[in-house]
VEXFI-506899 format. One record per residue: x negated, y, z negated of N, C-alpha, C in turn. Coordinates in steps of 0.2 Angstrom, whole numbers, plus 2048, in hexadecimal, padded with zeros to 3 digits. Layout:
BEGIN
XYZXYZXYZ
...
//
This chain:
BEGIN
EB97EC8BFEBF7EA8C0EC37ED8BB
EC07F08B6EC57F28AFEC77F98B2
EC27FC8B4EC58038B7ECA8038BC
EC87FE8C1ECE7FC8C6ED67FA8C5
ED57F88BDEDD7F88BDEDF7FE8B8
EDB8008B5EDB8078B2EDE80B8B8
EDC80C8BEEDE8118C3EE58108C7
EE38078C6EEB8088CAEF18078C5
EF08078BEEF68088BAEF980F8BA
EF68148BDEF781A8BEEFB81D8C4
EFB8168C8EFF8178D0F068188CC
F0881C8D0F1181D8CFF138158D0
F198148D0F1C80E8D1F1F80E8DB
F1F80A8DDF2380C8E3F2A80B8E2
F2F80F8E6F3680C8E6F388068E7
F3B8048E6F417FE8E7F3E7FD8EF
F3E7F78F3F427F88FAF497F88FB
F4B7FC8FDF517FB901F537F5906
F597F2904F5C7EB908F5D7ED90F
F5B7E9913F5B7EA918F617E591C
F687E791EF6C7E3921F6B7E2928
F6A7DA92AF677DB932F6C7D5933
F707D4939F767D093AF727CB93C
F757C3939F737BD938F6F7BA93D
F6B7B893EF6B7B1945F6F7AF947
F6F7AE94EF737A9952F747A394F
F7979F94DF7879794DF78793955
F7678E952F77789958F7A78995E
F8178A95AF8678B960F86790964
F86796961F8579A963F7D79A969
F78798967F7279996BF73794974
F7878E970F7A789976F7C78E97B
F8378F979F8779397DF8579A982
F8079D97FF7C7A3980F787A0987
F74799986F7079698AF75793991
F7B79098EF7E78D993F82795999
F8179A995F857A099AF7E7A199E
F797A299BF727A29A0F717A09A6
F7279A9A3F717949AAF757969AE
F7D7959ADF837979B3F7D79E9B6
F7C7A29B2F7C7A99B7F767A89BD
F717A39BAF6B7A39BDF6C79F9C2
F7279A9C2F757979CAF7A79A9CC
F7D79E9CBF7F7A39CEF7B7A79D2
F757A89D3F707AC9D6F6B7A59DA
F6C7A09D8F6979B9DDF617999DC
F617989D4F5A7989D0F577909CF
F5E78C9D2F5D7859D1F5B7809D6
F5877D9D8F597799DDF5E7749DC
F617729E1F6576A9E0F607649DF
F6075F9DCF5E75A9DCF597569E3
F5F7589EAF5E7559F1F5975A9F1
F587639F1F537669F2F4B7649EE
F4C7639E9F477609E4F4375B9E6
F497549E9F4374D9EDF3F7519F1
F437549F5F417579FDF3B75A9FC
F3975D9F5F337609F5F2E75D9F1
F307589F0F2B7519EAF2A74D9F3
F2D74E9F9F2C7499FDF2774DA00
F27753A03F24758A07F1D756A02
F1C7579FDF167579F7F127519F9
F1574B9F9F157459FBF13743A01
F14747A06F13743A0DF0D749A0F
F0C74DA0CF06752A0CEFF74DA09
F0274DA03EFC7499FEEFC743A04
EFF73FA07EFA738A09EF773CA0F
EFA743A15EF7746A1AEF0746A17
EEF74AA11EE774CA0EEE3746A0E
EE7741A0BEE173BA0AEE0738A0F
EE3735A16EE3733A1BEDE738A1E
EDD73EA1EED8745A21ED1743A1E
ED1742A18ECB741A13EC873AA14
ECA735A1AEC872EA18EC6730A20
EC7732A24EC6732A2AEC0739A2A
EC073DA26EBA740A26EB473DA24
EB6738A20EB0734A1FEAD72FA23
EB072DA27EB072BA2CEAA72DA30
EAE732A34EAD738A3AEA473CA36
EA273CA30E9C73FA2DE9973BA2C
E9B731A2DE9672EA2AE9172DA23
E9372EA1FE8F72FA1AE8B727A17
E88723A17E8671EA14E8971CA0D
E88722A09E86722A03E8F721A00
E95723A02E9C726A03E9F71DA06
EA571EA02EAA717A02EAF71BA05
EB371CA0CEB8720A0EEBD71EA0B
EBE715A08EC5714A03EC57189FE
EC07189FBEBE71B9F4EBF7229F4
EC07259F9EBD72E9F8EC17319F5
EC97309F5ED07339F1ED07399F2
ED373D9EEED47419F2EDB7459ED
EDC74B9EDEE074E9E7EE57549E7
EEA7549E9EEF7589EDEF575A9E6
EF47619E4EF87619DFEFC7699DE
F047699DDF067709DFF047739D8
F047799DBF0677E9D3F0A7849D4
F0978A9D0F0E78E9D1F1578D9CD
F1A7909D1F207909D0F237899CF
F207879D5F2377E9D5F1F77A9CF
F1977B9CEF177769C9F1A7789C1
F1A7809C0F1F7829BBF2577F9B9
F2877D9BCF3077D9BFF337809BE
F337869C2F3878B9C2F397909CA
F3578D9D0F3878C9D4F3F78D9D6
F427929D9F477949DDF4978F9E3
F507929E5F5178D9ECF4E7929F2
F4D78D9F7F487929FCF407949FB
F3E7929F4F377939F1F327909F5
F2C7939F8F2778E9F8F2378B9F5
F1F7869F6F197829F3F147839F3
F107869EDF087869EEF047809EC
F0177E9F3EFD7789EFEF77779F0
EF37749ECEEC7749EAEE876E9EE
EE376E9F3EE07689F3ED97669F1
ED87639EFED07629ECECE75B9EF
EC875D9F0EC37589F8EBF7579F6
EB97539F5EB47509F3EAE7569F5
EA77589F2EA275D9F4E9E75B9FB
EA07559FEE9A755A04EA1758A0B
EA775BA09EA875EA0FEA8765A0E
EAB769A13EA7772A14EB0772A15
EAF77AA12EB777CA13EB777EA19
EB477EA1FEB5780A26EBA779A2A
EB7772A25EBA76DA27EC376CA27
EC3771A1EECA772A1CECE775A21
ECB779A26ECF781A29ECF77DA30
ECB779A30ECA775A38ECD76EA3A
ECB76AA38ECD765A39ED3763A35
ED4764A2FED9761A2AEE1766A2E
EDF76CA30EE5772A31EE776FA3B
EE276BA3DEE3766A42EE6761A44
EE775CA3EEEA757A3BEF175AA3A
EF275FA36EF7761A34EFC764A3B
EF8767A3FEFC76AA44F00765A4A
EFC75EA48F00759A4CF04754A4B
F07756A44F0D754A40F12757A42
F1B754A44F1E758A49F2275BA41
F22758A3CF2475CA35F20764A34
F1C766A38F1676AA35F19771A3C
F1D777A38F1D77EA3DF18783A3A
F18786A3FF1578DA3EF0E78CA37
F0A788A3BF04789A37F0078FA38
EFB792A32EF7796A35EF2795A30
EEB795A30EE4795A2CEE279AA2C
EE279EA24EDF7A6A22ED97A3A1F
ED47A0A23ECE79FA1DECA7A7A1A
ECB7ACA1EEC97B2A1CECA7B5A15
ECF7B3A14ED27B7A0DECF7B5A06
ED27B9A01ECE7B99FDECF7B29F7
ED67AE9FAED57A89F8ED87A49FF
ED479FA03ED67A0A07EDA799A07
EDF79BA0DEE7797A0CEE9793A14
EEB78FA15EEF78DA19EF778DA19
EF978FA1BF03792A1CF0678AA20
F0A78BA20F0F787A23F14783A22
F1A782A25F1E780A26F20779A26
F23775A21F2376CA21F2976CA1F
F2C769A25F35766A24F3976BA21
F37771A24F39778A21F3777BA1B
F34779A18F3177AA10F2B77EA12
F2A786A10F24789A12F1F788A0C
F17787A0EF13783A0BF0C789A0C
F08787A04F0378CA05EFE787A02
EF9784A05EF4782A06EEE785A03
EE97829FEEE67839FEEDF77F9FB
ED777F9FDED37799FDECE77D9F5
ECD7779F1EC77769EFEC47719EF
EBB7719EFEB876A9EFEB376C9E7
EB37679E6EAF7649DFEA97619E1
EA37619DCE9E75D9DDE9D7579DE
EA07539E0E9F74B9E1EA37489E5
EA07419EAEA273F9EFEA973D9EE
EAB73D9E8EB373A9E8EB873E9E3
EBE73F9E6EC273F9E1EC873D9DD
EC87399D9ECE7339D5ED37389D4
ED97359D4EE07389D5EE073A9CD
EDC7379C7EDE7379C0ED873E9BD
ED57419C3ED27469C1ED374D9BD
ED174D9B8ED57539B3ED075A9B7
ED275F9BBED47649BEED17699B6
ED37689B3ED376F9ABECA76C9A8
ECA76A9AAEC17689A7EBD76F9AD
EBA7729A7EB87769A9EAF7779AC
EAD76F9ACEA77709AEEA976C9B7
EAC76C9B8EAE76B9C0EAE7729C3
EAE7779C1EAD77D9C4EA577D9C6
E9F77C9C0E9A77A9C1E9677C9C7
E937809C9E917809D2E9577E9D5
E9B7819D3EA17819DAEA17889DE
EA57879E5EA378D9E7EA87919E7
EA97999E5EAD79D9E4EB479D9E8
EB579A9EEEB97999F0EBF7949ED
EBA78C9ECEBD7879E7EC278A9E2
EBC78E9DEEBF7909D8EC57959D7
EC77979DCECB79C9DEED07989DE
ECF7949E2ED578F9E6ED778B9E1
ED478A9DAED37849D5ED87869D0
ED778F9D0ED87929CAEDF7939CA
EE57939CFEEA7929CDEEF78C9CD
EED7879CEEEE7819CAEED7819C2
EE67829C2EE27829B9EE77869B6
EEA78F9B7EED7919B4EF778F9B1
EF878C9B9EFF7899B9EFF7859B2
EFB7819B3EFA77A9AEEF577C9A7
EF377F9A5EF278499EEF778699B
EFC78999FF0178E99FF0878799C
F0778399FF0C77F99CF0B77B996
F05779996F0077698FF0277B98B
F0178198AF02787986F08789981
F0E788985F14789983F17783980
F1A785978F1D780977F2177D978
F2678097BF2E77C980F2C77D986
F2B777988F2B779990F33779993
F38777991F3F77B994F42780995
F3F78298BF4378998CF3F78E98E
F3878D98FF32792991F3779199B
F3778C99DF3A78B9A6F3F7919A5
F4578E9A1F4A7929A1F4A7989A1
F4779D99DF467A4999F407A699F
F3A7A29A3F387A69A7F3C7A79AF
F437A09AFF447A29B4F4A7AB9B4
F4B7AA9AFF507B09B0F4D7B69AF
F457B79ACF417BC9ADF3D7BD9B4
F3E7B69B9F3D7B89BFF417BB9C5
F487BA9C2F507BC9C5F507C39C4
F4D7C69BEF4E7CC9B9F497D19BF
F437CF9BFF3F7D29C3F417D39CA
F447CD9CCF447CF9D5F497D49D4
F4F7D39D1F547D59D3F547DE9D0
F4E7DF9CCF4C7E99CAF467E89CD
F457E49D3F407E79D6F397EA9D6
F377E49D0F307E39CDF2C7DD9CD
F2E7DA9D2F2C7D49D2F277D49D9
F1F7D69D9F1C7D59E0F167D79DD
F107D49DDF0A7D39DBF077D89E0
F097D79E7F047DA9ECF067E29EA
F0B7E29E8F0E7EC9E9F0B7EE9E3
F077ED9DDF067EE9D9F0A7EF9D1
F0E7E79D2F137E59CDF127E09CA
F157DC9C9F137D19C6F167CF9CB
F127C89CBF147C39CFF137BF9CC
F187B79CDF1B7B29C8F127B19C3
F0D7B19C4F097AD9BFF0B7B29BA
F097B89B9F0A7BF9B6F107BE9B2
F177BD9B5F1C7BC9B1F1F7B59AE
F197B09AFF197A99ABF147AC9A4
F127AE9A4F0A7B299EF0E7B399A
F127B999DF167BE996F187B8993
F1E7B5998F247B1994F217AA98F
F1A7AA991F177A298EF157A8987
F137AE987F0F7AF981F167B097A
F1D7B397EF247B2979F227AC977
F247A797BF2579E97CF2079D974
F1B79F974F167A2971F177A396A
F197A7969F1C7AD962F207AA960
F267A6964F2A7A4964F2D79F961
F2A798961F2A790963F3078E963
F3479095FF3D78C95FF41790961
F3F794964F44799964F4679696D
F5079996EF52795973F5079997A
F5279797EF5079B985F547A1986
F5B7A2983F5C7AA983F5A7B097E
F597AA979F547AF972F4D7B3976
F497AC979F447AE97BF457B4981
F4A7B5985F497BC989F4B7C2987
F4F7C0981F507C597BF4A7C9977
F467C4977F3F7C7973F3C7C897B
F3A7C597FF377C9983F357D1987
F3D7D2985F3E7D9985F3D7DD981
F3F7DD97BF3B7DC977F377DE972
F307D9977F2A7DB976F257DE977
F297DE97EF247E2983F267E9984
F2B7E9982F2F7EF980F2C7F497B
F287F2976F257F3972F1C7F3972
F197EF978F137EE97BF0F7F497C
F087F497AF057F8978F017F897E
F027FA985EFD7F8989EF97FE98B
EF17FC98CEEF7F498EEEC7F198B
EEF7EF985EEC7E797FEEE7E3983
EEB7DE987EEA7D8989EF07D6988
EF37D198CEF87CA98AEF47C298C
EF17C0988EEE7BC986EF47B3984
EF07AD988EF47A8983EEF7A497E
EE77A9980EE37A597DEDE7A897B
ED77A7978ED27AB976ECF7AB97E
ECA7B0981EC57B0984EC17AD984
EBF7AA98AEBB7A398BEB77A298F
EAF7A4990EAA7A3994EA779D994
EA779A99BEA2794999E9979799E
E9B79D99EE9279E9A1E9279B9A7
E9679A9ABE947969B2E9479D9B9
E917A59B6E917A89B9E987A89BE
E9F7A99BDEA37A99BCEA67B29BC
EAA7B49C0EAC7B99BDEB27BA9B7
EB17BD9B0EB67BA9ADEB97C19AA
EBF7C29AAEC37C99A6EC07CB9A0
EBC7D099DEBA7D0997EB67D8996
EBB7DC994EBB7E2994EB47E3990
EB27DF98AEAE7E0987EA67E1989
EA77DC98FEA07DC994EA07DF99A
EA67E099DEA77E59A4EAA7EC9A3
EA97EE9A6EAB7F69A5EB27F89A9
EB27F59B0EB87F49B3EBF7F29AF
EBD7ED9ABEC37E99A7EC67EE9A4
EC47F19A0EC47F999CECB7FC99F
ECB7FE9A6ED08019ABED67FD9AC
ED67F99ABEDB7F59ACEE17F79A9
EE77F89ADEED7FB9AAEF17F59A6
EF17F19A8EF77ED9A3EF27E49A3
EF07E29A1EEB7DC9A1EF07D799E
EF17D29A4EF47CB9A2EEF7C59A4
EED7C199FEE87BE99FEE77B89A1
EE47B49A6EE77AE9A7EE47AA9A3
EE77A399FEE779F99BEDE79C99E
EDE79A9A2ED97959A3ED37989A8
ECC7959A5EC47989A6EC37969B0
EC179D9B2EC17A29B1EC57A89B0
EC87A99A9ECB7B19A9ECD7B59AD
ED37B79AFED37BC9B3EDA7BF9B2
EDB7C79B2EDF7CA9B2EE57CA9B9
EEA7C79B7EF07C79BDEF27CC9BF
EF27D29BAEF67D79BCEF07DC9C0
EEC7DB9C1EE67DF9C2EEB7E49C9
EEE7E39CDEF37E99D2EF67ED9CF
EF77EE9C7EFD7F29C6EF97F99C7
EFC7FD9C7EFA8049C6F008089C1
EFD80F9BFF018119BBF078129BC
F0A8149C1F108159C4F1680E9C3
F118099C6F148039C6F168019BE
F108019BAF118009B3F178019B0
F1880B9B2F1D80F9AFF2580C9B1
F2480B9B4F2A8069B8F2D8009B6
F287FD9B4F287F49AFF2C7F69AA
F297FC9A8F297FD99FF307FF9A0
F328039A3F388079A5F3E8019A5
F3D7FB9ABF3F7F79AAF417F29A3
F3C7F299FF3C7EE99BF427F1995
F417F6995F437FB98EF4A7FA991
F4D7FA996F537F899AF577F1998
F527EE99CF547E8998F557E798E
F517EA98CF527EA986F587EA984
F5A7F0986F617F5983F687F1985
F677EA989F6D7E9990F6D7E198A
F767E2989F777DD984F7A7D698C
F7B7D8991F7F7D2994F7B7D099A
F7C7CA99CF767C799FF777C99A6
F7F7CA9A8F827CC9AFF817D49B0
F7D7D79ABF7A7DF9ACF737DD9AD
F707DB9AAF687D99ACF677D79B1
F6A7D59B7F677D19BCF6B7D99C1
F6D7DE9C0F727E49C4F6D7E69C8
F6B7EA9D0F677EA9D3F667F19D2
F617F49D4F607FB9D2F647FE9D8
F638059D9F6680A9DFF6080E9E1
F5A80A9E3F5680E9E5F548159EA
F5B8179EEF5C81D9F0F5E8229EC
F5F8229E8F628249E3F5F8269DB
F588269DCF558269D6F5182B9D7
F4F82D9DEF498319DFF4B8379E1
F4883E9E3F498429E7F458449EE
F3D8409EFF3B83F9F5F388399F5
F368379FBF368309FDF31831A02
F2C82DA04F2982BA07F2A824A0D
F2B823A14F2F820A16F2881AA1B
F28815A19F23810A1CF2680CA21
F2380BA28F25809A2CF1F804A30
F207FEA32F1D7F9A35F1F7F6A3C
F1D7F8A40F207F6A46F1C7F1A4E
F1E7EDA4EF1B7E7A53F1E7E9A59
F1B7E4A5EF1F7E4A66F247DEA66
F207DAA62F257D1A64F247CEA5C
F2D7CBA5AF2C7C7A54F277C3A52
F247C0A56F1C7BCA56F167BFA51
F167C7A55F117CAA52F127CDA4A
F1A7CEA4AF1D7D2A44F1B7CFA3D
F1C7C9A3BF197C7A33F137C7A33
F107C7A34F077C8A35F057CFA36
F087D6A38F087DAA35F0C7DFA30
F127DAA2FF157DDA27F0F7DCA22
F0E7D7A24F097D4A1EF037D8A1D
F017D9A24EFA7DFA22EFB7E6A1E
F037E7A22F047F0A20F057EDA18
F087E7A15F0C7EBA0FF067E7A0A
F037E4A0CEFD7E3A09EF87E9A05
EF77EEA09EF57F5A09EF97FAA02
F017FBA04F057FFA03F018019FC
EFF7FB9F7EFE7FC9F2EF88019EF
EF38009F5EED8059F5EEF80B9F9
EF780F9FAEF98139FBEFC8179F6
EFE8139F1F048159EDEFE8179E7
EF68159E6EF18159E1EF181F9E4
EED81C9EBEEB8259EEEF282A9EE
EF68289EDEFB82E9EAEFC8309E5
EFA82A9E0EFC82C9D8EF582F9D7
EF08309DBEEB8359D8EEB83B9DB
EF283E9DEEF28459E1EF38489DB
EF184D9DAEF28519D3EFD8549D4
EFF8559D9F078569D6F0984F9D8
F088499DAF0B8459D6F0B8429D3
F118419CFF1683E9C7F158359C6
F168339CEF1782E9D0F1982D9D5
F178269D9F198239E0F1A81C9DC
F2081A9DDF268149DDF288119E2
F2380A9E4F258079EAF2B8029EA
F2F8049EEF347FE9EEF317F89F1
F327F19EEF2E7EC9EEF347EA9F4
F3B7EA9F7F3E7E79F9F3B7EBA02
F3A7E8A06F3B7EAA0EF3F7E8A12
F3F7EDA17F477EDA1BF457ECA21
F477E7A25F457E4A2CF4C7E8A30
F4B7EBA35F4D7EFA36F507EBA40
F597EDA40F5B7E9A46F5A7ECA4C
F587E7A51F587EDA5AF5C7EBA5D
F637EAA5BF687EBA5EF667E7A66
F667E2A64F657DFA6CF607E1A71
F5D7E7A6EF587EAA76F4F7E6A72
F4F7E2A79F4A7DEA78F437DFA78
F417E6A7BF3D7E9A7BF3D7EEA74
F3E7F0A73F3F7F3A6EF377EFA68
F367F3A66F317F2A5EF347EEA58
F327E9A56F357E5A50F317EAA4A
F377ECA44F347F2A3FF367F0A38
F327F1A35F347F1A2EF327F6A2B
F377F8A24F357FDA22F337FEA1A
F30802A16F30802A0FF32809A0D
F32809A06F33810A05F3180F9FF
F2C8179FDF278189F7F2C81E9F5
F2F81F9ECF328249ECF2C8269E7
F2D82D9E6F278339E5F2A8399E0
F2883A9DAF298409D7F258459D6
F2584A9D9F2184F9D6F1F8539D0
F198559D0F1985A9C8F1A8619CD
F1F8659CCF2386B9CFF2086E9CA
F1C8709C6F1A8769C1F1F87B9C1
F2387A9BDF278809BAF2C8819BE
F2E87B9C4F3387D9C9F318809CF
F2C8829D0F2A8869D7F2B8839DA
F2C8859E2F2B8829E9F2587E9EB
F2587A9EDF1C8759EFF1E8769F5
F158749F9F148739FFF0F86F9FF
F108689FEF0D8639FBF0985EA01
F0285FA02F0085AA08EFF853A06
F02850A09F00849A08EFC845A0D
EFA84AA12EF8847A1BEF3841A19
EEC844A13EE683FA12EE8838A11
EEB838A0AEEE833A08EF282EA0D
EF482FA11EFA82EA16EF482CA1C
EF182FA1DEED82DA23EE6829A20
EE4828A1AEE1822A18EE481BA17
EEA81DA16EEF817A14EEE813A1E
EEE818A22EEF815A2AEE8813A2B
EE3816A2AEDC814A2BEDB80BA29
EDE80CA22EDB805A20EDF7FFA22
EE7801A25EE87FDA26EE57F9A2E
EE47FFA31EE07FCA38ED87FBA37
ED67FCA33ECD7FAA32ED07F1A32
ED77F0A2BED77E8A29ED87E4A30
EDF7E7A34EDF7E5A39EDA7E3A3E
ED37E9A3EECF7E7A43ECB7E1A3F
ECA7E4A39EC37DDA36EC87D7A38
ECC7D4A36ED17CEA39ED37CDA3E
ED17D2A43ED57CEA4CED97CBA4A
EDF7D2A49EE57D1A49EE97D6A4D
EE97DCA4EEE97E2A51EED7DFA58
EF27E1A5BEF67DFA61EF97E4A66
EFB7E7A6AEFB7EBA6EF047EEA6A
F077F2A67F0D7F3A66F0D7F4A5F
F077F3A5AF067F2A54F057F8A52
F0C7FEA4EF0B802A4BF0C803A44
F0B808A40F0C80AA39F0E811A3A
F12813A34F1581AA35F1481CA2E
F16820A2BF17825A25F1A82BA24
F2082DA22F22831A21F25836A1C
F2683BA19F2983DA15F3283EA16
F3783EA11F3C83DA10F3F83FA0B
F45843A09F49845A05F4F83FA03
F528409FDF5783D9FDF5E83EA01
F5E844A02F64845A06F65847A0E
F5D844A11F5C843A17F5E83BA19
F5D836A15F5F82FA16F6782EA1A
F6882DA20F6E82AA24F6F821A24
F6B81FA1EF6B816A20F6D816A17
F6F810A16F6F80EA10F6A806A0E
F68806A08F63800A07F677F9A09
F657F4A0CF677EDA0AF687EBA05
F6A7E4A07F6C7E0A01F6D7DF9FB
F717E69FCF747EA9F5F7D7E89F6
F807E89F4F887E89F5F8A7ED9F9
F8E7ED9FFF907F2A03F8B7F7A06
F867F4A07F807F6A08F7E7F2A10
F7B7F8A15F797F3A1CF737F3A1E
F6F7F1A23F6A7F1A24F687F4A27
F617F9A28F617FFA29F607FDA32
F63801A35F63800A3EF63807A41
F6180EA3CF60812A41F5C816A3D
F5B81BA41F5581FA3EF56826A3A
F54826A36F5382CA32F53832A34
F53837A33F5283DA34F51843A30
F4B843A2FF47847A2BF4584EA2C
F48850A29F46859A27F4285FA24
F3F862A29F38866A25F32861A26
F2F85DA2BF2B859A29F28859A2F
F2285AA30F1D859A35F19852A34
F19850A3CF17848A3DF10849A42
F0C845A3EF04847A40F0383FA43
EFD83FA47EFB839A4AEF5838A4B
EF2832A49EEC82FA4CEEA828A4F
EE4828A51EE5822A55EE481DA51
EE4818A55EE580EA51EDE80CA57
EDA807A52ED4804A56ED7800A5A
ED37FCA5FED47FAA62ED97F4A63
EDE7F1A68EDF7EBA67EDC7E2A68
EDA7E0A66ED67DAA65ED97D3A67
ED27D1A69ED57CBA72ED87C5A6F
ED87C2A69EDB7BDA66EE47BEA64
EE77BCA64EF07B9A65EF07B7A5C
EF27BCA56EF37BBA50EF87B5A50
EFB7B1A4BEFF7ABA4AF007ACA44
F047ACA41F097ACA3BF107A7A3B
F117A4A35F167A1A35F1F7A6A33
F237A8A35F287ADA35F2A7ABA2B
F267B1A29F2A7AFA21F2F7B6A21
F2F7B8A1BF327BDA19F2E7C5A17
F2F7C8A1AF277CFA1AF287D0A14
F2D7D0A10F297D3A08F2B7CEA04
F267C6A05F287C1A00F227C29FD
F1F7C09F8F1B7C09F3F157BC9F8
F147BA9FBF0E7B59FDF0B7B9A05
F127BDA08F0F7C1A0EF0A7C4A0E
F087C5A0AF007CBA09EFC7C6A07
EFA7BEA06EF47BDA04EF07BEA06
EF27BEA0EEEA7BEA13EE87C2A12
EE77C5A10EE37CCA10EDD7CEA0A
ED97D1A0AED57D2A06ED67D9A01
ED67DA9FDED77DF9F9ED47E59F9
ECD7E69FCEC97EC9FBEC47EEA05
EC77F3A09EC57F4A0EEC57FCA0E
EC07FEA10EC0806A0FEC480AA18
EC3810A18EC8810A1EEC3813A25
EC7813A28EC2812A31EC0818A31
EBB819A36EB681EA35EB9823A3C
EB8829A3BEB882DA43EC082EA45
EC782CA40ECC82EA43ECD837A40
ED083AA45ED2841A43EDB842A44
EDD846A42EE4848A43EE684CA4A
EEB84BA4CEED84FA51EF3851A52
EF4854A52EFD858A52F00854A58
F07852A55F0E84CA59F13853A59
F15850A5EF1A856A62F20854A5E
F2284DA5FF2784BA5FF28847A56
F2E84AA53F2F846A4BF30840A4B
F3283CA52F37836A51F30831A50
F3482BA4FF31823A4EF30820A54
F2C821A5AF2F820A5FF2881AA61
F2A813A66F24811A66F1E814A6B
F18814A68F14816A6BF14813A74
F0F816A79F0E816A7FF09810A80
F0A80CA82F03805A84EFF808A88
EF9809A85EF480CA87EF0807A8D
EED80AA93EE9807A98EE5800A95
EE37FAA98EDE7F6A94ED77FAA95
ED47F7A8EECD7F9A8DECD802A8A
ED3805A89ED480BA89EDA80EA83
ED8809A7DEDF807A7AEDD80FA74
EE7811A75EE6818A70EEC818A6D
EEF813A6AEF5811A65EF2816A5F
EFA819A5BEFB81CA58EFE81DA51
EFB81EA4EEFF81EA46F01824A45
F06826A42F0A82BA40F0A82EA38
F05830A37F08833A2FF0C83AA30
F0A83CA27F11843A28F0E847A24
F0F84EA25F0E853A20F15854A1B
F13854A17F19852A10F1B85CA0E
F2285DA0EF22864A0CF2B863A08
F2A860A02F3085F9FFF338679FD
F368679FCF3B86D9F8F3B86E9F1
//
């Protein structure tokens, strides 16, 4: 001990710390003024619903709850279980997602969880209850999607879009006061029910873990609006969805429990501008109840170590909500967060980017259908595979970045009833030009694999119909003869761009299916439009490329019955 003191005494004294002059913290009046300014801007973007709209939403939820409980009683009488009293079977119906978090904007849909007793089968919900809903005059455009990763029923109830998911617990009655956050309800539950239940459990845990719910909601509305305006709000396309943004904001609320909403937004950009990914974002410690359910844990699971942007749900079984993020989308989001960190005014924060001026090279994707009834489902399928195309493009040795613009663009038919219905997407590309040398880059295999997967999924889902096509072609910035819509002074795409210096390739698509696919009319680029499709499907076999003489995007000829030959176009890229 004496030796240690003797050695310390010989260390040269450190220089006195220089005084740092920082701006004084904002006063209470200044914070209130900033919060009021923020609220007014959010109102101008339609981020708040009126009291009439909120009451209408609550009425719709209550009406669906009554129908669900009526159906449970009917199922008890139908199955005639002697030890079950129909009047006491109960049933629980609870919203989750943005509606439950209290941040739903005008026109947003409602995610609803239906919890039923264990004597029911999932097929009962997707057949009998769906049939009951179809008989209600308030219900329109109902579609049951039982094969999805999270099975869902989509419908419109009195003009409000609804997504219903179903979970069954291992007991004969479901009381209204049942605490769905208890982990023991998951024991022995089927995996589809666990996934369906997880949405409610995560949103409820977030609300319980933030210190000030009012400030959290206002900050989250701001970040969601910013992400949508800057085109980085889409889980299916490799960016972040609503639950991921909610977890990111909730962590800032935990770090600064007494901060105002405007300060939370400022600290959001400051903290995540410095964040070292892939360090995970977690609202609580990892928890494993050992129920044999998949839990995100890189200490145990090798695959979890490769995740680019881990944002972990706070409810068991904990999952990474940002699993779809790719290196390109992470780089784009980091750039946007850095931009937000440097901006001082709210109005400038929400400015829309000019995607057509950002890159020199693009891929133009297109999905076409013969009828408006078929188009939403086809667009949803194609959109659900775009993220995999981006991943394949990123793997090319000469592609530095592949940036999908999350906004899709429907094309006007100009009054031609026989013209196909089209929706388009743009992918911006950055090439590694190796010291400025001219390149000849063949991306045909990447684009062909994309079309193979699209048709393979359509075949498996039995939704392919006559006239459904998908195409992909290279475009340079100078070749565009149209502007992007939904920006000041811009028009909807209504004319074909004229590519230069590209060859168009064609490949046959699978045969048409016999059953008609139906889906309610949604915005093709909405976040929920791709919930229908599973994430991993391999390419179809035996598809070979053949040269196409025409470089235009023409509707393929209708083949004879029993001998389908629908075609999908891909392109050989030759950027200059």
